[in-house]
N, C-alpha and C positions, 0 to 999 in steps of 0.2 A: 519755883521751886527750877534750878539752872538745870540745863545739860550736862547728860554724863561724859568725863573727858576720855577721848579716846587713847588710850596708853601704849605702850611699846610692851610684848607680852612678857619681857624681864621686869616688870615693875613685883614687888614685893611688899602687899598688903596684909593686915588683919594674922591669922596666923602663920601664915607662909611665912613671915619678914620673922616671927621668932622661932624659926625652924632653922638647925646647923646650915650651912652653906650647900653642903653635899648633898643636906636629903633634900633639902629646898630645891634645889636644882632638878630631881629626879620628879618631884612634886610638879613642876611646873613642865617638865617633858612630858610627861601626861595629861597635864591641865586639869589637875583636881583640885587646883585653884581657881576654876572657870569650868563649874559642872552644867551649863547648860548646853552645851553638845551632850553630856548622857542624860539629860532629860529630855533632849529631840531624837536621840537615840532609844531611849527607852517608851517614848508614849505609844506608837505603833503597836509594838508587844501587848502594851495594858488594852490598847482599844482591840485587838482581837481577842482577847482574852475576854473583856466585858461583854461586846458585841456576841460572841460565841455560847455567852452562858454562864460562863466560867464563874460569873461572880457569885453565883446562887448555892456551892459550895465552898471548899477549903482554898478559895480562889487567891487567898493574901499571901498563901505561901509561897504560890507561881509568882502573882504580881514581884515578892521579893525576889525571887531568884530570878527574875527576868531585871531587876531590877542591879540587882550585883552585876549580873552579868553586860549592863549596858555602861556601868560606869567601868568595868576592867577591860571591857573589848573598844570603848568609846578612846580608854588611856591606850592601850594597845596600839589602836590606828595613829592615837596622835604620834607614839613615837615610831612607827612606820614611815607614816609623813613624813616626819623630820629627818628621818635617815635616807629618804631618797629625795627630800628637796633641799635638803641641807645649802647645796651651792645656788640655787634659786633664792632662799629665803635670806641669805647676805647682803641681795641686791635690793629687800624691799626692808625700807625705814621701819613699819610694825612687825617685822622679823628676824633684822637681822641680830638681836641681842635674847636668842633661842638658845637655851642653851649646848644645843649640838653645831648651830648656825657659827656662836660666839666660839666654840672649843674649849668650853667648860665643861661639857660631858663626851669623854672619849667616846669614840664610836664602838669596839667592843663594850662599854660598860652599857650603850645603850640599846644594844643586841640583846647583853644579859637580864636588862630590865623590859625588852618586850617579853623574851619566853616567859618570866616571872609573873608578865601579867597575861597571857595566855595560857598557863597553868591554872589562873582564877577560873579564865573564861569556861575550860576543862573540867572543873567541878560544876560550875553551872549545866553544862551539856548533858552530865551525866546523870542531872536529876530532871532530864525530858524524858519523853517516851521516844520509841525507835522514829517514828515519823518526823518529829521534832528536831530529835538528832541529825538525822540526815541532810533536813531543810537547813539548819544551823550550818554545816559542814561546808554545806555548797555556797555558803556566804562569803568564803574565802578566797575565791577566785576572782569575784568583783571586788573585794577590799583590798587585794593586793594590788589591781589594776590601777583604780583609782587615782593615787598620787601623780601616774601619767598621764592623765586624760588631760590637764589643763596643757601638756604639751601638744595635743592631738587634735582637739576637740574646740569650737567655741563653747558649748553647752557642758563643762566638769561635772554644771550642774547638778546636770541630769541623771549622770553616772552615780555621783551622791545621792540621787533621789533612790535609785535602786539600793546604794548599799546603806542610808537610812530607815529606809524603808523594810526592811528585812526581818525585823523583829515583829513585825504581822503573821507574816509568813511562818513563823515559828509557835506565836502566841494561839496561833487559831490551830492547829494540829498538837499543841501541847494540851488544849481540853477536849478536841476532837475526835483527835487521832487521824483526819486527813485533813487535805486542802479541795474546798468548796467554793463555790463563787461567789460568796458576801465575801470572804476574804482577800480573793484577787481583785474584786472592787474596791477595798478596801488598801489595797498596797496601791493600785493605780493612783488612787486620790492623792494617798502619800506622797508620793514621788513629787505629783506636782506642787504637793505646798513643799516640799522640800527646794523643791526646784522655785519655785517663787520667794522663800525666806532667805536663802542662801542667795537670790540674786542681791536680795537687800543687804545680806553681809557684804557681798563685793564690790557694793558702792564706795565701802572706806577705800579701798585699793586701786581705784583704776588708774591713776596715773602712774602710781609705781609698778603695775603690771604692766603697762604699755611701756615703759622705760626696759623692764625685764623682759617681754615678751612672751609673757602670761595671758592665756586666752581664759575669758570668762562671760558669763550670759549678761552681766552689767555691762560689759564692753561692746557686746555683740547688740543689746537693746540699744546702749547709747542713749539717747532724747527721748525714745520711748520705755526708758525703765520701768516707771511707775503705771504704764498701761499694759507692759509685759509683766509684771507682778499682778495687777489685776486678772489677766489672763488666767495665769496659774492657779491662783486662788479660786479662780471660779471653775475651772476645769477640776479641781480639787473638791468641791463644794456638790460637784456634778457627780461625781464618781462616788463619795461619801452615800449621798441620798439615794446613788440606786441599791450601796450596798443594803443601806437600813431599809429601804423597802423592800429590799431579798427576806431581810429576817420579818419586817411586818409591814404588810403591803397597803398602808392607809396612810394620809397625808399626817396624822396625827403624830406618829413615828418618824418623820421624815422633818417634822418641827422643831425637834428637837436640835437641828443643826441652825438655828436660829441663831444662839449667842455667839457660834463659831463666826457665821454670815458677818454679823453684824462686828466683831472684833476685826475680820480681814478687813473690813468696810471702813475703820477707823486706821488700819495701819495702812494703807492705800492711800486715802484720803488725807491724812497728815504727815505723811512718807516729805523728808526733803532731801531729795536725791542730790542735792549738794553740799550734804551738811554728814559728814562724816559721823558724828557722835550722834546723830537724830537716827541716821540707819543702823547704828549699833545697838541704841536704844528701841525700834522696831524689832530688829531680830531678835533679839533677848526676850520681847514679849509672845513668842510663839510658844513660850515654857506655860503659858498662860493659856495660849490656842489648842494648846495639845489637852491639857486640863478640862476644858469646854468641852473638846470632841470625845473626851473620858467621859465623859458625864453623859454625854449623847447616847455613845454606844453601851454603858450603865443601863441608862433609861430601856430602850429599845429591848437590849440583851437579856435583861430581868422581866420583860413584859410580854415578847415574840410566842 
């Protein structure tokens, strides 16, 4: 099987290609044609629901609401990121043809689209309990700050971890009504996971990022990128093992993480750090890693 080909964000594939041009640009602005980001935002919330024991009741409704929220808020985050980064995007080959960077979508229209997506997020918010609502609203500050991190720090992936793991802090109180130690450990592990997979993602843009002056963990790690990713995945597994242990203090429960650990081992061992197409494929495989972690949480959460 041949490696996947990295394409500009403007490529029109499948259903997207059949849409009217104006609608197509808004779909691409929110990355609805690239659902991997929504999956990665969704999984930590699903883990928290499963580990908290929410799967023993009408959990599927909560999972569906969290899924809708992940799609809407990931789309909103992408629109906001493109608004802030439109000048930088014009200087990077992979992003210069994005709807805002290329000028196909006016800035005012992008702000209106952002507001519409946030309204969908508000509908989801109203389905949650008081504590979960407060925690979800608290995410707005780190989300708003994220696009600026690549200008400030060599580790914007760490800030992305804070943002993309936040659903765990929402999913747990949506089931239990409060915040407890297991979800904090789950959240910490998710941050390390995000740093790992987004470092892989950033390998695609090392050369362009260097020319544009954009900082990233991939550039910071340099030739040690593989070891760095392995280290962050190991930290993620350690925190997740502690979270599962708090729920079920026996090694049999912790063994539920073995499939995730094996998947991470494959990612690191097979990663070709100088091959952008391979980096993209390994990054996308974290959708499956998220599923494996969900199954681990489901097993422990329903037997604790």
